[in-house]
mmCIF file of the N, C-alpha and C atoms, coordinates in Angstrom:
data_MODEL
# 
_entry.id   MODEL 
# 
loop_
_atom_site.group_PDB 
_atom_site.id 
_atom_site.type_symbol 
_atom_site.label_atom_id 
_atom_site.label_alt_id 
_atom_site.label_comp_id 
_atom_site.label_asym_id 
_atom_site.label_entity_id 
_atom_site.label_seq_id 
_atom_site.pdbx_PDB_ins_code 
_atom_site.Cartn_x 
_atom_site.Cartn_y 
_atom_site.Cartn_z 
_atom_site.occupancy 
_atom_site.B_iso_or_equiv 
_atom_site.pdbx_formal_charge 
_atom_site.auth_seq_id 
_atom_site.auth_comp_id 
_atom_site.auth_asym_id 
_atom_site.auth_atom_id 
_atom_site.pdbx_PDB_model_num 
ATOM 1   N N  . MET A 1 1  ? 0.796  -1.249 0.150   1.00 0.00 ? 1  MET A N  1 
ATOM 2   C CA . MET A 1 1  ? -0.205 0.050  -0.193  1.00 0.00 ? 1  MET A CA 1 
ATOM 3   C C  . MET A 1 1  ? 0.705  1.260  -0.011  1.00 0.00 ? 1  MET A C  1 
ATOM 4   N N  . LEU A 1 2  ? 1.928  1.375  0.586   1.00 0.00 ? 2  LEU A N  1 
ATOM 5   C CA . LEU A 1 2  ? 2.622  2.578  0.621   1.00 0.00 ? 2  LEU A CA 1 
ATOM 6   C C  . LEU A 1 2  ? 3.605  2.516  -0.644  1.00 0.00 ? 2  LEU A C  1 
ATOM 7   N N  . LEU A 1 3  ? 3.743  1.919  -1.411  1.00 0.00 ? 3  LEU A N  1 
ATOM 8   C CA . LEU A 1 3  ? 4.483  1.895  -2.656  1.00 0.00 ? 3  LEU A CA 1 
ATOM 9   C C  . LEU A 1 3  ? 3.267  2.500  -3.564  1.00 0.00 ? 3  LEU A C  1 
ATOM 10  N N  . SER A 1 4  ? 2.149  1.934  -3.687  1.00 0.00 ? 4  SER A N  1 
ATOM 11  C CA . SER A 1 4  ? 0.878  2.661  -4.343  1.00 0.00 ? 4  SER A CA 1 
ATOM 12  C C  . SER A 1 4  ? 0.720  3.907  -4.126  1.00 0.00 ? 4  SER A C  1 
ATOM 13  N N  . ALA A 1 5  ? 0.880  4.433  -2.649  1.00 0.00 ? 5  ALA A N  1 
ATOM 14  C CA . ALA A 1 5  ? 0.496  5.859  -2.335  1.00 0.00 ? 5  ALA A CA 1 
ATOM 15  C C  . ALA A 1 5  ? 1.813  6.707  -2.744  1.00 0.00 ? 5  ALA A C  1 
ATOM 16  N N  . PHE A 1 6  ? 3.054  6.208  -2.910  1.00 0.00 ? 6  PHE A N  1 
ATOM 17  C CA . PHE A 1 6  ? 4.321  6.639  -3.203  1.00 0.00 ? 6  PHE A CA 1 
ATOM 18  C C  . PHE A 1 6  ? 4.215  6.789  -4.807  1.00 0.00 ? 6  PHE A C  1 
ATOM 19  N N  . SER A 1 7  ? 3.806  5.866  -5.466  1.00 0.00 ? 7  SER A N  1 
ATOM 20  C CA . SER A 1 7  ? 3.618  6.177  -7.019  1.00 0.00 ? 7  SER A CA 1 
ATOM 21  C C  . SER A 1 7  ? 2.687  6.899  -7.361  1.00 0.00 ? 7  SER A C  1 
ATOM 22  N N  . GLN A 1 8  ? 1.578  7.067  -6.877  1.00 0.00 ? 8  GLN A N  1 
ATOM 23  C CA . GLN A 1 8  ? 0.465  8.246  -7.084  1.00 0.00 ? 8  GLN A CA 1 
ATOM 24  C C  . GLN A 1 8  ? 0.887  9.328  -6.686  1.00 0.00 ? 8  GLN A C  1 
ATOM 25  N N  . LEU A 1 9  ? 1.481  9.639  -5.537  1.00 0.00 ? 9  LEU A N  1 
ATOM 26  C CA . LEU A 1 9  ? 2.028  10.866 -5.614  1.00 0.00 ? 9  LEU A CA 1 
ATOM 27  C C  . LEU A 1 9  ? 3.088  11.403 -6.554  1.00 0.00 ? 9  LEU A C  1 
ATOM 28  N N  . ALA A 1 10 ? 4.040  10.558 -6.811  1.00 0.00 ? 10 ALA A N  1 
ATOM 29  C CA . ALA A 1 10 ? 5.104  10.957 -7.758  1.00 0.00 ? 10 ALA A CA 1 
ATOM 30  C C  . ALA A 1 10 ? 4.427  11.196 -9.230  1.00 0.00 ? 10 ALA A C  1 
ATOM 31  N N  . ILE A 1 11 ? 3.394  10.357 -9.346  1.00 0.00 ? 11 ILE A N  1 
ATOM 32  C CA . ILE A 1 11 ? 2.644  10.692 -10.813 1.00 0.00 ? 11 ILE A CA 1 
ATOM 33  C C  . ILE A 1 11 ? 1.987  11.848 -10.608 1.00 0.00 ? 11 ILE A C  1 
ATOM 34  N N  . GLY A 1 12 ? 1.059  12.271 -9.441  1.00 0.00 ? 12 GLY A N  1 
ATOM 35  C CA . GLY A 1 12 ? 0.052  13.452 -9.236  1.00 0.00 ? 12 GLY A CA 1 
ATOM 36  C C  . GLY A 1 12 ? 1.344  15.000 -9.468  1.00 0.00 ? 12 GLY A C  1 
ATOM 37  N N  . LEU A 1 13 ? 2.540  14.688 -8.468  1.00 0.00 ? 13 LEU A N  1 
ATOM 38  C CA . LEU A 1 13 ? 3.404  15.627 -8.483  1.00 0.00 ? 13 LEU A CA 1 
ATOM 39  C C  . LEU A 1 13 ? 3.851  15.969 -9.953  1.00 0.00 ? 13 LEU A C  1 
ATOM 40  N N  . VAL A 1 14 ? 4.004  15.218 -10.948 1.00 0.00 ? 14 VAL A N  1 
ATOM 41  C CA . VAL A 1 14 ? 4.917  15.505 -12.108 1.00 0.00 ? 14 VAL A CA 1 
ATOM 42  C C  . VAL A 1 14 ? 3.636  15.861 -12.981 1.00 0.00 ? 14 VAL A C  1 
ATOM 43  N N  . ASN A 1 15 ? 2.542  15.556 -12.753 1.00 0.00 ? 15 ASN A N  1 
ATOM 44  C CA . ASN A 1 15 ? 1.253  16.150 -13.642 1.00 0.00 ? 15 ASN A CA 1 
ATOM 45  C C  . ASN A 1 15 ? 1.359  17.428 -13.207 1.00 0.00 ? 15 ASN A C  1 
ATOM 46  N N  . GLN A 1 16 ? 1.097  17.886 -11.962 1.00 0.00 ? 16 GLN A N  1 
ATOM 47  C CA . GLN A 1 16 ? 0.919  19.132 -11.454 1.00 0.00 ? 16 GLN A CA 1 
ATOM 48  C C  . GLN A 1 16 ? 1.984  20.221 -11.989 1.00 0.00 ? 16 GLN A C  1 
ATOM 49  N N  . ARG A 1 17 ? 3.189  19.746 -11.976 1.00 0.00 ? 17 ARG A N  1 
ATOM 50  C CA . ARG A 1 17 ? 4.425  20.305 -12.407 1.00 0.00 ? 17 ARG A CA 1 
ATOM 51  C C  . ARG A 1 17 ? 4.366  20.879 -13.711 1.00 0.00 ? 17 ARG A C  1 
ATOM 52  N N  . GLU A 1 18 ? 4.098  19.720 -14.744 1.00 0.00 ? 18 GLU A N  1 
ATOM 53  C CA . GLU A 1 18 ? 4.114  19.769 -16.180 1.00 0.00 ? 18 GLU A CA 1 
ATOM 54  C C  . GLU A 1 18 ? 2.845  20.862 -16.666 1.00 0.00 ? 18 GLU A C  1 
ATOM 55  N N  . THR A 1 19 ? 1.541  20.917 -15.616 1.00 0.00 ? 19 THR A N  1 
ATOM 56  C CA . THR A 1 19 ? 0.703  21.658 -16.223 1.00 0.00 ? 19 THR A CA 1 
ATOM 57  C C  . THR A 1 19 ? 0.576  23.198 -15.463 1.00 0.00 ? 19 THR A C  1 
ATOM 58  N N  . GLY A 1 20 ? 1.477  23.272 -14.514 1.00 0.00 ? 20 GLY A N  1 
ATOM 59  C CA . GLY A 1 20 ? 1.933  24.842 -14.279 1.00 0.00 ? 20 GLY A CA 1 
ATOM 60  C C  . GLY A 1 20 ? 1.410  24.641 -12.904 1.00 0.00 ? 20 GLY A C  1 
ATOM 61  N N  . GLN A 1 21 ? 0.693  23.871 -12.372 1.00 0.00 ? 21 GLN A N  1 
ATOM 62  C CA . GLN A 1 21 ? -0.109 24.227 -11.337 1.00 0.00 ? 21 GLN A CA 1 
ATOM 63  C C  . GLN A 1 21 ? 0.579  24.352 -9.791  1.00 0.00 ? 21 GLN A C  1 
ATOM 64  N N  . LEU A 1 22 ? 1.816  23.721 -10.048 1.00 0.00 ? 22 LEU A N  1 
ATOM 65  C CA . LEU A 1 22 ? 2.697  23.730 -8.795  1.00 0.00 ? 22 LEU A CA 1 
ATOM 66  C C  . LEU A 1 22 ? 3.173  25.101 -8.806  1.00 0.00 ? 22 LEU A C  1 
ATOM 67  N N  . LYS A 1 23 ? 3.629  26.006 -10.000 1.00 0.00 ? 23 LYS A N  1 
ATOM 68  C CA . LYS A 1 23 ? 3.867  27.351 -9.652  1.00 0.00 ? 23 LYS A CA 1 
ATOM 69  C C  . LYS A 1 23 ? 2.789  28.184 -9.507  1.00 0.00 ? 23 LYS A C  1 
ATOM 70  N N  . LEU A 1 24 ? 1.642  27.945 -9.931  1.00 0.00 ? 24 LEU A N  1 
ATOM 71  C CA . LEU A 1 24 ? 0.422  28.534 -9.156  1.00 0.00 ? 24 LEU A CA 1 
ATOM 72  C C  . LEU A 1 24 ? 0.288  28.460 -7.716  1.00 0.00 ? 24 LEU A C  1 
ATOM 73  N N  . MET A 1 25 ? 0.382  27.380 -7.280  1.00 0.00 ? 25 MET A N  1 
ATOM 74  C CA . MET A 1 25 ? 0.226  27.198 -5.845  1.00 0.00 ? 25 MET A CA 1 
ATOM 75  C C  . MET A 1 25 ? 1.311  27.694 -4.867  1.00 0.00 ? 25 MET A C  1 
ATOM 76  N N  . ALA A 1 26 ? 2.375  27.785 -5.417  1.00 0.00 ? 26 ALA A N  1 
ATOM 77  C CA . ALA A 1 26 ? 3.845  28.506 -4.554  1.00 0.00 ? 26 ALA A CA 1 
ATOM 78  C C  . ALA A 1 26 ? 3.297  29.997 -4.667  1.00 0.00 ? 26 ALA A C  1 
ATOM 79  N N  . VAL A 1 27 ? 2.820  30.568 -5.752  1.00 0.00 ? 27 VAL A N  1 
ATOM 80  C CA . VAL A 1 27 ? 2.530  32.041 -5.646  1.00 0.00 ? 27 VAL A CA 1 
ATOM 81  C C  . VAL A 1 27 ? 1.198  32.271 -5.062  1.00 0.00 ? 27 VAL A C  1 
ATOM 82  N N  . VAL A 1 28 ? 0.362  31.484 -4.581  1.00 0.00 ? 28 VAL A N  1 
ATOM 83  C CA . VAL A 1 28 ? -0.799 31.554 -3.831  1.00 0.00 ? 28 VAL A CA 1 
ATOM 84  C C  . VAL A 1 28 ? -0.289 31.837 -2.505  1.00 0.00 ? 28 VAL A C  1 
ATOM 85  N N  . LEU A 1 29 ? 0.462  30.490 -2.033  1.00 0.00 ? 29 LEU A N  1 
ATOM 86  C CA . LEU A 1 29 ? 1.019  30.499 -0.731  1.00 0.00 ? 29 LEU A CA 1 
ATOM 87  C C  . LEU A 1 29 ? 1.725  31.363 -0.413  1.00 0.00 ? 29 LEU A C  1 
ATOM 88  N N  . ILE A 1 30 ? 2.948  32.120 -1.143  1.00 0.00 ? 30 ILE A N  1 
ATOM 89  C CA . ILE A 1 30 ? 3.565  33.355 -0.954  1.00 0.00 ? 30 ILE A CA 1 
ATOM 90  C C  . ILE A 1 30 ? 2.580  34.726 -0.924  1.00 0.00 ? 30 ILE A C  1 
ATOM 91  N N  . LEU A 1 31 ? 1.482  34.693 -1.732  1.00 0.00 ? 31 LEU A N  1 
ATOM 92  C CA . LEU A 1 31 ? 0.676  36.028 -1.372  1.00 0.00 ? 31 LEU A CA 1 
ATOM 93  C C  . LEU A 1 31 ? -0.235 35.811 -0.072  1.00 0.00 ? 31 LEU A C  1 
ATOM 94  N N  . ILE A 1 32 ? -0.528 34.629 0.454   1.00 0.00 ? 32 ILE A N  1 
ATOM 95  C CA . ILE A 1 32 ? -1.511 34.486 1.588   1.00 0.00 ? 32 ILE A CA 1 
ATOM 96  C C  . ILE A 1 32 ? -0.571 34.508 2.667   1.00 0.00 ? 32 ILE A C  1 
ATOM 97  N N  . ALA A 1 33 ? 0.900  34.347 2.493   1.00 0.00 ? 33 ALA A N  1 
ATOM 98  C CA . ALA A 1 33 ? 1.875  34.537 3.578   1.00 0.00 ? 33 ALA A CA 1 
ATOM 99  C C  . ALA A 1 33 ? 1.895  36.034 3.650   1.00 0.00 ? 33 ALA A C  1 
ATOM 100 N N  . ARG A 1 34 ? 2.173  36.445 2.740   1.00 0.00 ? 34 ARG A N  1 
ATOM 101 C CA . ARG A 1 34 ? 2.455  37.972 2.693   1.00 0.00 ? 34 ARG A CA 1 
ATOM 102 C C  . ARG A 1 34 ? 1.227  38.910 3.041   1.00 0.00 ? 34 ARG A C  1 
ATOM 103 N N  . VAL A 1 35 ? 0.129  38.695 2.647   1.00 0.00 ? 35 VAL A N  1 
ATOM 104 C CA . VAL A 1 35 ? -1.189 39.429 2.812   1.00 0.00 ? 35 VAL A CA 1 
ATOM 105 C C  . VAL A 1 35 ? -1.733 39.149 4.253   1.00 0.00 ? 35 VAL A C  1 
ATOM 106 N N  . GLY A 1 36 ? -1.552 37.594 4.585   1.00 0.00 ? 36 GLY A N  1 
ATOM 107 C CA . GLY A 1 36 ? -2.624 37.256 5.902   1.00 0.00 ? 36 GLY A CA 1 
ATOM 108 C C  . GLY A 1 36 ? -1.790 37.565 6.913   1.00 0.00 ? 36 GLY A C  1 
ATOM 109 N N  . TYR A 1 37 ? -0.134 37.297 6.931   1.00 0.00 ? 37 TYR A N  1 
ATOM 110 C CA . TYR A 1 37 ? 0.707  37.204 7.845   1.00 0.00 ? 37 TYR A CA 1 
ATOM 111 C C  . TYR A 1 37 ? 1.863  38.276 8.089   1.00 0.00 ? 37 TYR A C  1 
ATOM 112 N N  . GLY A 1 38 ? 1.950  38.683 6.829   1.00 0.00 ? 38 GLY A N  1 
ATOM 113 C CA . GLY A 1 38 ? 2.910  39.986 6.583   1.00 0.00 ? 38 GLY A CA 1 
ATOM 114 C C  . GLY A 1 38 ? 4.540  39.506 6.688   1.00 0.00 ? 38 GLY A C  1 
ATOM 115 N N  . VAL A 1 39 ? 4.578  38.291 6.126   1.00 0.00 ? 39 VAL A N  1 
ATOM 116 C CA . VAL A 1 39 ? 5.731  37.800 5.889   1.00 0.00 ? 39 VAL A CA 1 
ATOM 117 C C  . VAL A 1 39 ? 6.462  38.623 4.649   1.00 0.00 ? 39 VAL A C  1 
ATOM 118 N N  . ARG A 1 40 ? 7.691  38.846 4.924   1.00 0.00 ? 40 ARG A N  1 
ATOM 119 C CA . ARG A 1 40 ? 8.357  39.214 3.780   1.00 0.00 ? 40 ARG A CA 1 
ATOM 120 C C  . ARG A 1 40 ? 9.488  38.545 3.375   1.00 0.00 ? 40 ARG A C  1 
ATOM 121 N N  . LEU A 1 41 ? 9.898  38.437 1.881   1.00 0.00 ? 41 LEU A N  1 
ATOM 122 C CA . LEU A 1 41 ? 10.850 37.515 1.333   1.00 0.00 ? 41 LEU A CA 1 
ATOM 123 C C  . LEU A 1 41 ? 12.221 38.523 1.350   1.00 0.00 ? 41 LEU A C  1 
ATOM 124 N N  . SER A 1 42 ? 13.154 37.911 1.771   1.00 0.00 ? 42 SER A N  1 
ATOM 125 C CA . SER A 1 42 ? 14.222 38.728 1.646   1.00 0.00 ? 42 SER A CA 1 
ATOM 126 C C  . SER A 1 42 ? 15.696 37.822 0.897   1.00 0.00 ? 42 SER A C  1 
ATOM 127 N N  . VAL A 1 43 ? 16.357 38.377 0.455   1.00 0.00 ? 43 VAL A N  1 
ATOM 128 C CA . VAL A 1 43 ? 17.512 37.497 -0.044  1.00 0.00 ? 43 VAL A CA 1 
ATOM 129 C C  . VAL A 1 43 ? 17.867 36.282 0.937   1.00 0.00 ? 43 VAL A C  1 
ATOM 130 N N  . ASN A 1 44 ? 18.402 36.907 2.296   1.00 0.00 ? 44 ASN A N  1 
ATOM 131 C CA . ASN A 1 44 ? 19.054 35.921 3.114   1.00 0.00 ? 44 ASN A CA 1 
ATOM 132 C C  . ASN A 1 44 ? 18.178 35.059 3.494   1.00 0.00 ? 44 ASN A C  1 
ATOM 133 N N  . GLY A 1 45 ? 16.485 35.235 3.510   1.00 0.00 ? 45 GLY A N  1 
ATOM 134 C CA . GLY A 1 45 ? 15.625 34.047 3.608   1.00 0.00 ? 45 GLY A CA 1 
ATOM 135 C C  . GLY A 1 45 ? 15.665 33.525 2.635   1.00 0.00 ? 45 GLY A C  1 
ATOM 136 N N  . LEU A 1 46 ? 15.754 33.609 1.428   1.00 0.00 ? 46 LEU A N  1 
ATOM 137 C CA . LEU A 1 46 ? 15.692 32.705 0.311   1.00 0.00 ? 46 LEU A CA 1 
ATOM 138 C C  . LEU A 1 46 ? 16.723 31.910 0.378   1.00 0.00 ? 46 LEU A C  1 
ATOM 139 N N  . ALA A 1 47 ? 17.950 32.470 0.631   1.00 0.00 ? 47 ALA A N  1 
ATOM 140 C CA . ALA A 1 47 ? 19.238 31.624 0.507   1.00 0.00 ? 47 ALA A CA 1 
ATOM 141 C C  . ALA A 1 47 ? 18.594 30.512 1.706   1.00 0.00 ? 47 ALA A C  1 
ATOM 142 N N  . ASP A 1 48 ? 18.192 30.670 2.806   1.00 0.00 ? 48 ASP A N  1 
ATOM 143 C CA . ASP A 1 48 ? 18.256 29.964 4.039   1.00 0.00 ? 48 ASP A CA 1 
ATOM 144 C C  . ASP A 1 48 ? 16.980 28.438 3.837   1.00 0.00 ? 48 ASP A C  1 
ATOM 145 N N  . VAL A 1 49 ? 16.160 29.174 2.667   1.00 0.00 ? 49 VAL A N  1 
ATOM 146 C CA . VAL A 1 49 ? 15.288 28.027 1.983   1.00 0.00 ? 49 VAL A CA 1 
ATOM 147 C C  . VAL A 1 49 ? 15.985 27.345 1.190   1.00 0.00 ? 49 VAL A C  1 
ATOM 148 N N  . VAL A 1 50 ? 16.746 27.735 0.546   1.00 0.00 ? 50 VAL A N  1 
ATOM 149 C CA . VAL A 1 50 ? 17.240 26.826 -0.514  1.00 0.00 ? 50 VAL A CA 1 
ATOM 150 C C  . VAL A 1 50 ? 18.534 25.950 0.246   1.00 0.00 ? 50 VAL A C  1 
ATOM 151 N N  . LEU A 1 51 ? 19.120 26.544 1.191   1.00 0.00 ? 51 LEU A N  1 
ATOM 152 C CA . LEU A 1 51 ? 19.850 25.761 2.084   1.00 0.00 ? 51 LEU A CA 1 
ATOM 153 C C  . LEU A 1 51 ? 19.403 24.428 2.633   1.00 0.00 ? 51 LEU A C  1 
ATOM 154 N N  . PHE A 1 52 ? 17.940 25.032 3.436   1.00 0.00 ? 52 PHE A N  1 
ATOM 155 C CA . PHE A 1 52 ? 17.411 23.758 4.169   1.00 0.00 ? 52 PHE A CA 1 
ATOM 156 C C  . PHE A 1 52 ? 16.885 22.769 3.046   1.00 0.00 ? 52 PHE A C  1 
ATOM 157 N N  . ALA A 1 53 ? 16.658 23.163 1.881   1.00 0.00 ? 53 ALA A N  1 
ATOM 158 C CA . ALA A 1 53 ? 15.828 22.382 0.925   1.00 0.00 ? 53 ALA A CA 1 
ATOM 159 C C  . ALA A 1 53 ? 16.990 21.303 0.401   1.00 0.00 ? 53 ALA A C  1 
ATOM 160 N N  . VAL A 1 54 ? 18.292 21.674 0.088   1.00 0.00 ? 54 VAL A N  1 
ATOM 161 C CA . VAL A 1 54 ? 19.215 20.978 -0.154  1.00 0.00 ? 54 VAL A CA 1 
ATOM 162 C C  . VAL A 1 54 ? 19.594 19.976 0.813   1.00 0.00 ? 54 VAL A C  1 
ATOM 163 N N  . LEU A 1 55 ? 19.782 20.682 2.112   1.00 0.00 ? 55 LEU A N  1 
ATOM 164 C CA . LEU A 1 55 ? 20.144 19.769 3.251   1.00 0.00 ? 55 LEU A CA 1 
ATOM 165 C C  . LEU A 1 55 ? 19.077 18.673 3.448   1.00 0.00 ? 55 LEU A C  1 
ATOM 166 N N  . GLY A 1 56 ? 17.824 19.114 3.129   1.00 0.00 ? 56 GLY A N  1 
ATOM 167 C CA . GLY A 1 56 ? 16.521 18.117 3.338   1.00 0.00 ? 56 GLY A CA 1 
ATOM 168 C C  . GLY A 1 56 ? 16.855 17.028 2.347   1.00 0.00 ? 56 GLY A C  1 
ATOM 169 N N  . THR A 1 57 ? 17.026 17.444 1.226   1.00 0.00 ? 57 THR A N  1 
ATOM 170 C CA . THR A 1 57 ? 17.383 16.633 0.498   1.00 0.00 ? 57 THR A CA 1 
ATOM 171 C C  . THR A 1 57 ? 18.371 15.392 0.528   1.00 0.00 ? 57 THR A C  1 
ATOM 172 N N  . ALA A 1 58 ? 19.462 15.880 0.991   1.00 0.00 ? 58 ALA A N  1 
ATOM 173 C CA . ALA A 1 58 ? 20.477 15.211 1.228   1.00 0.00 ? 58 ALA A CA 1 
ATOM 174 C C  . ALA A 1 58 ? 20.514 14.353 2.500   1.00 0.00 ? 58 ALA A C  1 
ATOM 175 N N  . ALA A 1 59 ? 19.496 14.476 3.402   1.00 0.00 ? 59 ALA A N  1 
ATOM 176 C CA . ALA A 1 59 ? 19.287 13.648 4.510   1.00 0.00 ? 59 ALA A CA 1 
ATOM 177 C C  . ALA A 1 59 ? 18.467 12.688 4.138   1.00 0.00 ? 59 ALA A C  1 
ATOM 178 N N  . ILE A 1 60 ? 17.404 12.920 3.068   1.00 0.00 ? 60 ILE A N  1 
ATOM 179 C CA . ILE A 1 60 ? 16.459 11.994 2.577   1.00 0.00 ? 60 ILE A CA 1 
ATOM 180 C C  . ILE A 1 60 ? 17.268 10.934 1.767   1.00 0.00 ? 60 ILE A C  1 
ATOM 181 N N  . ALA A 1 61 ? 18.347 11.493 0.906   1.00 0.00 ? 61 ALA A N  1 
ATOM 182 C CA . ALA A 1 61 ? 19.003 10.727 0.239   1.00 0.00 ? 61 ALA A CA 1 
ATOM 183 C C  . ALA A 1 61 ? 19.733 9.511  0.938   1.00 0.00 ? 61 ALA A C  1 
ATOM 184 N N  . GLY A 1 62 ? 20.352 10.059 2.186   1.00 0.00 ? 62 GLY A N  1 
ATOM 185 C CA . GLY A 1 62 ? 21.036 9.057  3.019   1.00 0.00 ? 62 GLY A CA 1 
ATOM 186 C C  . GLY A 1 62 ? 20.140 8.147  3.604   1.00 0.00 ? 62 GLY A C  1 
ATOM 187 N N  . VAL A 1 63 ? 19.070 8.802  4.061   1.00 0.00 ? 63 VAL A N  1 
ATOM 188 C CA . VAL A 1 63 ? 18.113 7.621  4.641   1.00 0.00 ? 63 VAL A CA 1 
ATOM 189 C C  . VAL A 1 63 ? 18.140 6.324  3.846   1.00 0.00 ? 63 VAL A C  1 
ATOM 190 N N  . ALA A 1 64 ? 17.809 6.993  2.134   1.00 0.00 ? 64 ALA A N  1 
ATOM 191 C CA . ALA A 1 64 ? 17.282 5.982  1.199   1.00 0.00 ? 64 ALA A CA 1 
ATOM 192 C C  . ALA A 1 64 ? 18.705 4.862  1.108   1.00 0.00 ? 64 ALA A C  1 
ATOM 193 N N  . MET A 1 65 ? 19.898 5.363  1.078   1.00 0.00 ? 65 MET A N  1 
ATOM 194 C CA . MET A 1 65 ? 20.932 4.813  1.187   1.00 0.00 ? 65 MET A CA 1 
ATOM 195 C C  . MET A 1 65 ? 20.985 3.945  2.170   1.00 0.00 ? 65 MET A C  1 
ATOM 196 N N  . ALA A 1 66 ? 20.608 4.303  3.346   1.00 0.00 ? 66 ALA A N  1 
ATOM 197 C CA . ALA A 1 66 ? 21.014 3.175  4.681   1.00 0.00 ? 66 ALA A CA 1 
ATOM 198 C C  . ALA A 1 66 ? 19.932 2.178  4.364   1.00 0.00 ? 66 ALA A C  1 
ATOM 199 N N  . ALA A 1 67 ? 18.632 2.709  3.739   1.00 0.00 ? 67 ALA A N  1 
ATOM 200 C CA . ALA A 1 67 ? 17.552 1.626  3.706   1.00 0.00 ? 67 ALA A CA 1 
ATOM 201 C C  . ALA A 1 67 ? 18.120 0.476  2.663   1.00 0.00 ? 67 ALA A C  1 
ATOM 202 N N  . THR A 1 68 ? 18.793 0.465  2.086   1.00 0.00 ? 68 THR A N  1 
ATOM 203 C CA . THR A 1 68 ? 19.352 -0.579 1.240   1.00 0.00 ? 68 THR A CA 1 
ATOM 204 C C  . THR A 1 68 ? 19.737 -1.711 1.833   1.00 0.00 ? 68 THR A C  1 
ATOM 205 N N  . VAL A 1 69 ? 20.317 -1.737 2.995   1.00 0.00 ? 69 VAL A N  1 
ATOM 206 C CA . VAL A 1 69 ? 20.819 -2.571 3.815   1.00 0.00 ? 69 VAL A CA 1 
ATOM 207 C C  . VAL A 1 69 ? 19.773 -3.784 4.064   1.00 0.00 ? 69 VAL A C  1 
ATOM 208 N N  . LEU A 1 70 ? 18.418 -3.209 4.029   1.00 0.00 ? 70 LEU A N  1 
ATOM 209 C CA . LEU A 1 70 ? 17.249 -3.919 4.097   1.00 0.00 ? 70 LEU A CA 1 
ATOM 210 C C  . LEU A 1 70 ? 17.124 -4.913 2.967   1.00 0.00 ? 70 LEU A C  1 
ATOM 211 N N  . VAL A 1 71 ? 17.651 -4.703 1.666   1.00 0.00 ? 71 VAL A N  1 
ATOM 212 C CA . VAL A 1 71 ? 17.622 -5.361 0.686   1.00 0.00 ? 71 VAL A CA 1 
ATOM 213 C C  . VAL A 1 71 ? 18.577 -6.529 0.641   1.00 0.00 ? 71 VAL A C  1 
ATOM 214 N N  . THR A 1 72 ? 18.306 -7.683 0.413   1.00 0.00 ? 72 THR A N  1 
ATOM 215 C CA . THR A 1 72 ? 19.176 -8.729 0.437   1.00 0.00 ? 72 THR A CA 1 
ATOM 216 C C  . THR A 1 72 ? 19.435 -9.071 -1.360  1.00 0.00 ? 72 THR A C  1 
ATOM 217 N N  . ASP A 1 73 ? 18.709 -8.605 -2.326  1.00 0.00 ? 73 ASP A N  1 
ATOM 218 C CA . ASP A 1 73 ? 19.017 -8.980 -3.631  1.00 0.00 ? 73 ASP A CA 1 
ATOM 219 C C  . ASP A 1 73 ? 18.193 -8.229 -4.624  1.00 0.00 ? 73 ASP A C  1 
ATOM 220 N N  . VAL A 1 74 ? 18.386 -8.072 -5.841  1.00 0.00 ? 74 VAL A N  1 
ATOM 221 C CA . VAL A 1 74 ? 17.792 -7.057 -6.786  1.00 0.00 ? 74 VAL A CA 1 
ATOM 222 C C  . VAL A 1 74 ? 16.374 -7.543 -7.008  1.00 0.00 ? 74 VAL A C  1 
ATOM 223 N N  . ASP A 1 75 ? 16.023 -8.454 -6.789  1.00 0.00 ? 75 ASP A N  1 
ATOM 224 C CA . ASP A 1 75 ? 14.721 -9.140 -7.051  1.00 0.00 ? 75 ASP A CA 1 
ATOM 225 C C  . ASP A 1 75 ? 13.647 -8.520 -5.973  1.00 0.00 ? 75 ASP A C  1 
ATOM 226 N N  . SER A 1 76 ? 14.260 -8.621 -4.659  1.00 0.00 ? 76 SER A N  1 
ATOM 227 C CA . SER A 1 76 ? 13.341 -7.862 -3.404  1.00 0.00 ? 76 SER A CA 1 
ATOM 228 C C  . SER A 1 76 ? 13.485 -6.696 -3.451  1.00 0.00 ? 76 SER A C  1 
ATOM 229 N N  . ALA A 1 77 ? 14.389 -5.589 -4.225  1.00 0.00 ? 77 ALA A N  1 
ATOM 230 C CA . ALA A 1 77 ? 14.285 -4.451 -3.653  1.00 0.00 ? 77 ALA A CA 1 
ATOM 231 C C  . ALA A 1 77 ? 12.846 -3.572 -4.394  1.00 0.00 ? 77 ALA A C  1 
ATOM 232 N N  . GLY A 1 78 ? 12.071 -4.054 -5.154  1.00 0.00 ? 78 GLY A N  1 
ATOM 233 C CA . GLY A 1 78 ? 11.001 -3.621 -5.152  1.00 0.00 ? 78 GLY A CA 1 
ATOM 234 C C  . GLY A 1 78 ? 9.797  -3.553 -4.166  1.00 0.00 ? 78 GLY A C  1 
ATOM 235 N N  . ALA A 1 79 ? 9.879  -4.831 -3.593  1.00 0.00 ? 79 ALA A N  1 
ATOM 236 C CA . ALA A 1 79 ? 9.289  -5.169 -2.349  1.00 0.00 ? 79 ALA A CA 1 
ATOM 237 C C  . ALA A 1 79 ? 9.311  -4.332 -1.221  1.00 0.00 ? 79 ALA A C  1 
ATOM 238 N N  . VAL A 1 80 ? 10.542 -4.402 -1.012  1.00 0.00 ? 80 VAL A N  1 
ATOM 239 C CA . VAL A 1 80 ? 10.959 -3.563 0.449   1.00 0.00 ? 80 VAL A CA 1 
ATOM 240 C C  . VAL A 1 80 ? 10.961 -2.090 0.305   1.00 0.00 ? 80 VAL A C  1 
ATOM 241 N N  . LEU A 1 81 ? 11.775 -1.567 -0.661  1.00 0.00 ? 81 LEU A N  1 
ATOM 242 C CA . LEU A 1 81 ? 11.960 0.047  -1.107  1.00 0.00 ? 81 LEU A CA 1 
ATOM 243 C C  . LEU A 1 81 ? 10.929 0.295  -2.058  1.00 0.00 ? 81 LEU A C  1 
ATOM 244 N N  . PRO A 1 82 ? 10.016 1.843  -1.800  1.00 0.00 ? 82 PRO A N  1 
ATOM 245 C CA . PRO A 1 82 ? 9.272  2.018  -2.784  1.00 0.00 ? 82 PRO A CA 1 
ATOM 246 C C  . PRO A 1 82 ? 9.980  2.944  -3.958  1.00 0.00 ? 82 PRO A C  1 
# 
């Protein structure tokens, strides 16, 4: 069930990216943050967001590499890892 959910999420995100829905959603969220909560975007803040995105990606990649210990052979990789 987890693999199915992961696959559907990936397919949905790619579809939204290709149709431009993700950019629209990002703009709407930025406008809500600005108007509703007074959030201002600065160059330093944007640099922090990029840094955290890179570090988060690296952390998830590390977890994925560590999870390969659970796989005993190539045939079982699909069943163990999403």
